C-alpha positions in Angstrom: 70.6 82.4 110.7 73.9 84.3 112.2 74.8 81.3 114.0 74.5 79.0 110.9 76.8 81.3 108.8 79.2 81.4 111.4 79.6 77.6 111.7 79.6 77.4 107.9 82.1 79.8 107.5 84.1 78.1 110.6 84.0 74.7 108.8 85.3 76.1 105.4 88.0 77.8 107.2 89.1 74.5 108.7 88.9 73.0 105.6 90.9 75.4 103.9 93.5 75.6 106.4 94.7 71.8 106.5 98.3 70.9 106.5 99.9 71.5 103.4 103.3 71.0 102.0 105.1 73.7 100.3 107.8 73.2 97.3 109.2 75.1 94.6 108.1 73.9 90.8 110.2 74.9 88.0 108.0 75.6 84.6 109.2 75.5 81.2 108.4 78.5 78.8 105.3 78.0 76.9 107.0 79.6 73.6 110.4 78.6 72.5 112.8 81.3 73.4 116.0 79.2 73.5 117.7 81.4 70.9 117.0 84.5 72.5 119.2 85.8 75.6 120.1 89.4 75.4 117.0 91.4 75.4 116.9 95.2 75.3 113.8 97.2 77.0 111.9 99.6 74.8 109.3 102.1 75.7 105.9 101.4 77.3 103.6 103.8 75.3 100.6 105.2 76.6 97.5 104.5 74.8 95.0 106.0 76.9 94.9 107.4 80.8 91.4 108.7 81.7 90.7 109.6 85.5 87.3 110.5 86.6 85.8 111.7 90.0 82.2 111.4 90.8 80.5 113.2 93.6 77.3 113.2 95.0 75.7 116.0 96.9 71.9 116.0 97.9 71.1 113.7 95.1 72.9 115.4 92.3 75.9 113.8 90.6 78.8 115.6 89.1 81.5 113.9 87.2 85.0 115.8 86.6 87.7 114.4 84.3 91.2 115.0 85.8 93.9 116.1 83.1 97.2 114.6 83.2 100.4 116.7 82.2 102.9 114.8 80.0 105.2 114.5 82.7 102.8 112.5 84.7 102.0 110.1 81.8 105.7 109.8 81.4 106.1 108.8 85.1 103.4 106.5 85.0 104.9 104.8 81.9 108.0 104.5 83.7 106.4 103.0 86.3 104.4 100.2 84.2 107.8 99.7 82.5 109.7 99.1 85.7 107.3 96.6 87.0 107.2 94.5 83.9 111.0 94.6 83.7 111.8 93.7 87.2 109.4 90.8 87.1 111.4 89.7 83.8 114.7 90.1 85.2 114.1 87.9 88.6 114.2 84.8 86.1 117.9 84.0 85.2 116.8 83.1 81.8 117.3 86.7 80.0 120.1 89.4 80.1 118.3 92.7 80.0 120.3 95.7 78.2 118.7 99.1 78.9 119.6 100.8 75.9 118.4 104.3 75.4 118.4 103.5 71.6 115.5 101.6 72.1 113.8 103.2 75.1 113.6 106.7 73.5 111.6 105.2 70.4 108.2 107.1 70.4 106.1 104.2 69.7 105.9 100.5 68.5 105.7 101.5 65.0 108.9 103.4 65.1 110.4 100.3 66.7 109.2 98.0 64.1 110.6 100.3 61.6 113.9 100.4 63.1 114.0 96.7 63.4 113.0 96.0 60.1 115.7 98.2 58.5 118.3 97.0 61.0 119.2 100.5 61.7 119.9 100.1 65.2 123.8 100.4 66.8 123.5 98.6 69.8 125.5 95.1 69.6 124.7 91.8 71.4 120.7 92.2 71.0 118.6 89.2 70.4 115.3 90.7 71.0 113.5 93.9 72.2 110.6 94.0 74.5 108.1 97.0 74.7 104.3 97.6 75.2 101.4 99.7 75.6 98.7 100.4 78.0 95.3 101.9 78.9 94.0 103.1 82.0 90.6 104.1 83.4 90.1 104.9 87.0 87.0 106.2 88.6 86.8 107.7 92.3 83.4 108.0 94.0 82.4 110.1 96.9 78.7 109.5 97.8 75.9 108.4 99.8 74.0 105.2 99.9 70.1 105.1 101.0 68.8 102.1 102.8 65.5 101.8 104.8 66.3 100.7 108.5 64.2 99.1 111.1 64.7 101.3 114.3 63.3 99.9 117.6 62.1 101.9 120.5 61.8 100.5 123.8 60.5 102.1 127.2 60.3 99.7 130.0 57.1 99.3 131.9 56.7 101.2 135.1 54.2 101.5 137.9 52.2 104.2 136.2 53.1 103.4 132.5 52.6 100.2 130.6 55.8 100.8 128.6 56.3 101.1 124.9 57.6 98.6 122.2 57.5 100.3 118.9 59.5 99.5 115.5 59.8 102.6 113.2 61.3 102.4 109.7 63.5 105.3 109.1 65.8 106.0 105.7 69.3 106.0 106.8 72.2 107.8 104.6 75.5 105.8 104.5 78.3 108.1 102.8 81.1 106.2 101.0 84.2 106.7 99.1 85.3 104.0 96.4 88.0 103.3 93.8 87.7 101.6 90.8 90.2 101.0 87.9 90.8 98.8 84.9 94.4 98.3 83.3 95.0 96.9 79.9 98.3 96.3 79.1 99.9 94.8 75.9 103.8 93.4 75.8 105.3 92.2 72.8 108.7 90.4 72.3 110.4 91.0 69.1 113.4 89.1 67.5 115.8 91.1 65.9 117.5 88.5 63.4 115.4 87.1 61.9 112.9 89.8 62.1 109.8 88.3 63.8 107.3 88.8 66.6 108.2 86.0 68.9 105.1 86.6 71.6 102.5 89.1 72.2 99.9 89.4 75.0 97.1 91.4 75.8 95.4 91.2 79.4 93.3 93.5 81.5 93.0 93.7 85.4 90.5 95.3 87.3 90.4 96.6 90.9 87.9 98.0 93.1 87.7 98.9 96.8 85.1 100.8 98.9 85.1 102.5 102.4 81.9 103.0 104.3 78.5 102.8 102.7 75.6 100.6 104.0 76.2 97.5 106.1 76.4 94.2 104.2 73.7 91.8 104.3 74.0 87.9 105.6 74.5 86.8 102.2 77.1 89.3 101.3 79.0 88.6 104.6 79.0 84.8 103.7 80.5 85.8 100.4 83.2 88.2 102.0 84.2 85.2 104.4 84.7 82.4 101.5 86.6 85.2 99.4 88.8 85.8 102.6 89.5 81.9 103.2 90.0 81.6 99.4 92.6 84.4 99.5 94.3 83.0 102.5 94.9 79.6 100.7 95.5 81.0 97.5 99.1 80.1 95.7 99.1 83.7 94.3 100.2 86.5 96.4 97.8 89.6 96.2 100.0 92.9 96.6 96.9 95.2 96.4 96.1 96.2 100.1 92.7 96.4 101.3 92.8 98.7 103.9 89.6 99.7 105.9 90.7 103.4 106.4 92.6 104.3 103.2 92.2 104.0 99.6 95.6 103.0 97.9 97.1 105.6 95.4 96.5 105.8 91.6 100.4 104.9 91.0 100.4 101.9 93.3 97.4 100.5 91.9 98.6 100.5 88.4 102.2 99.4 89.1 100.5 96.1 90.7 98.0 95.6 88.2 100.5 95.9 85.4 102.8 93.4 87.9 99.9 90.9 87.6 99.6 91.1 83.6 103.5 90.9 83.3 103.6 87.4 85.5 101.3 85.8 82.5 103.7 87.3 79.9 106.8 85.8 81.8 105.3 82.4 82.2 105.0 82.5 78.3 108.7 83.5 77.5 110.9 82.2 80.1 111.5 79.6 83.0 109.6 80.5 86.0 110.2 79.1 89.6 106.7 78.9 91.6 106.1 77.9 95.0 103.0 75.6 95.4 101.3 74.3 98.4 100.0 70.7 98.2 97.5 68.9 101.0 98.8 66.7 103.2 97.1 63.4 103.7 95.7 62.0 107.0 97.8 58.8 107.6 98.7 56.7 110.5 102.0 58.1 111.2 101.4 61.5 112.5 105.2 62.5 113.0 105.4 62.4 109.1 102.9 64.8 108.8 104.7 67.1 111.3 107.9 66.7 109.5 106.5 67.3 106.0 104.6 70.7 107.2 108.4 71.7 108.2 109.9 71.0 105.1 112.0 67.9 106.4 111.2 65.4 103.3 114.3 63.3 103.7 113.6 62.5 107.3 109.8 62.1 106.6 110.7 59.7 103.8 112.8 57.4 106.1 110.2 57.3 108.7 107.0 56.7 106.0 108.9 54.0 104.1 109.4 52.1 107.4 105.8 52.5 108.3 104.4 51.6 104.6 106.5 48.4 104.5 104.7 47.0 107.6 101.1 48.6 107.2 100.8 50.0 103.9 98.1 53.0 105.1 96.8 55.0 101.6 97.3 58.2 103.5 100.9 57.3 104.5 101.6 56.1 100.8 100.2 59.5 99.4 102.5 61.3 101.9 105.6 59.2 100.7 104.7 60.3 97.1 104.5 64.0 98.3 107.9 63.6 100.0 109.3 62.2 96.8 107.7 64.9 94.8 109.3 67.5 96.8 112.7 66.4 96.3 112.4 66.1 92.6 112.1 61.8 92.5 109.2 61.8 90.4 109.4 58.3 89.3 109.3 57.0 92.8 106.7 59.7 93.6 104.4 58.2 90.7 104.7 54.9 92.3 103.7 56.1 95.6 100.6 57.8 94.4 99.6 54.9 92.3 99.6 52.6 95.3 97.7 54.9 97.4 95.0 55.4 94.6 94.7 51.6 94.1 94.1 51.1 97.8 91.3 54.1 97.7 90.3 54.6 94.4 87.4 57.0 95.3 90.1 59.4 96.8 90.5 62.5 94.6 93.4 63.6 96.6 95.5 60.7 95.1 94.2 61.1 91.8 95.5 64.4 91.7 98.9 63.6 93.0 99.2 61.1 89.9 97.7 63.8 87.6 100.5 66.4 88.8 103.4 63.9 88.1 102.0 63.1 84.7 102.2 66.6 83.9 105.7 67.3 85.1 107.2 64.1 83.5 105.6 65.6 80.1 107.2 68.9 80.3 110.6 67.7 81.8 112.0 67.1 78.1 111.0 70.6 77.1 112.3 71.9 80.5 115.6 70.0 79.9 116.2 71.4 76.5 115.6 75.0 77.7 118.1 74.5 80.7 120.6 73.4 78.1 120.4 76.5 76.0 121.6 78.5 79.0 124.8 76.7 79.9 
């Protein structure tokens, strides 16, 4: 059984670690924010922060709630605000204004009242971003109990037949764990005319355990598949997974808020994202190496020569991949279609066609948003 699981994990890893081409894709904002350029940063209000510690000793559980001072709550609020603002500031779409007039407002109701009566004095502000968050954190210090088969073996000797005995025994496995949930609401309010342009509420959760009973075979398989998926994921996971240390409370909250902010930024601003697409198995191995190293122009020259004489479907797809990487979507679509016509059952070729058609649909909106910033 163990050998089979190892072989299965190896096959999945090999399939996931195939050659891929990396390129940067620019996506338009989901919401029309072309008239918004200068954004003031407001306060991120604390809705709830609850931290509990659960401890088990001799089968008895005790639960303690850790009270936080106002200074600690304010520090967490500033950390969440900084993560959201830093991510929004990485896009060249908005100019951020850190005015104390908006940052010192107590809550969202005070902000909406100030905006409605136009009682602010800060000039050249088109909109204000603010938010509110809820946090629940639970730390556990306990012991897991399992029934294990312990084998006792004594080899035979001249005067003794030996012994081979299996005894079931209860085994205690101490562990420590942390789990937390963050709910974050982010709002973008236009000042003139007064309206809420965008609002989102998302939750993120995190859990990690040290120690405890060893995982069974299926749990190990699931963990291995998750590891392969994370290695090939396009999204970066900044939360560490150490086998010796549980991450601090403030770091966990900061990274979870960054994940929520990434979704909000995609709604209101142009975003650049690095993506990786698989490279097909063609006849021209040199082109595969060039694509992996990002030498797309040279790969185009080699692939055009190769496909002119012997149009292999894999080489045609790789040629389209190179055109897509350099931004020539028309030629990329033609190459993908030629590859798909030669092999209509290949899902990889169909995915290339779908990507280009989506990019062409987004192109007019992207062009209008770029022109609004010139």
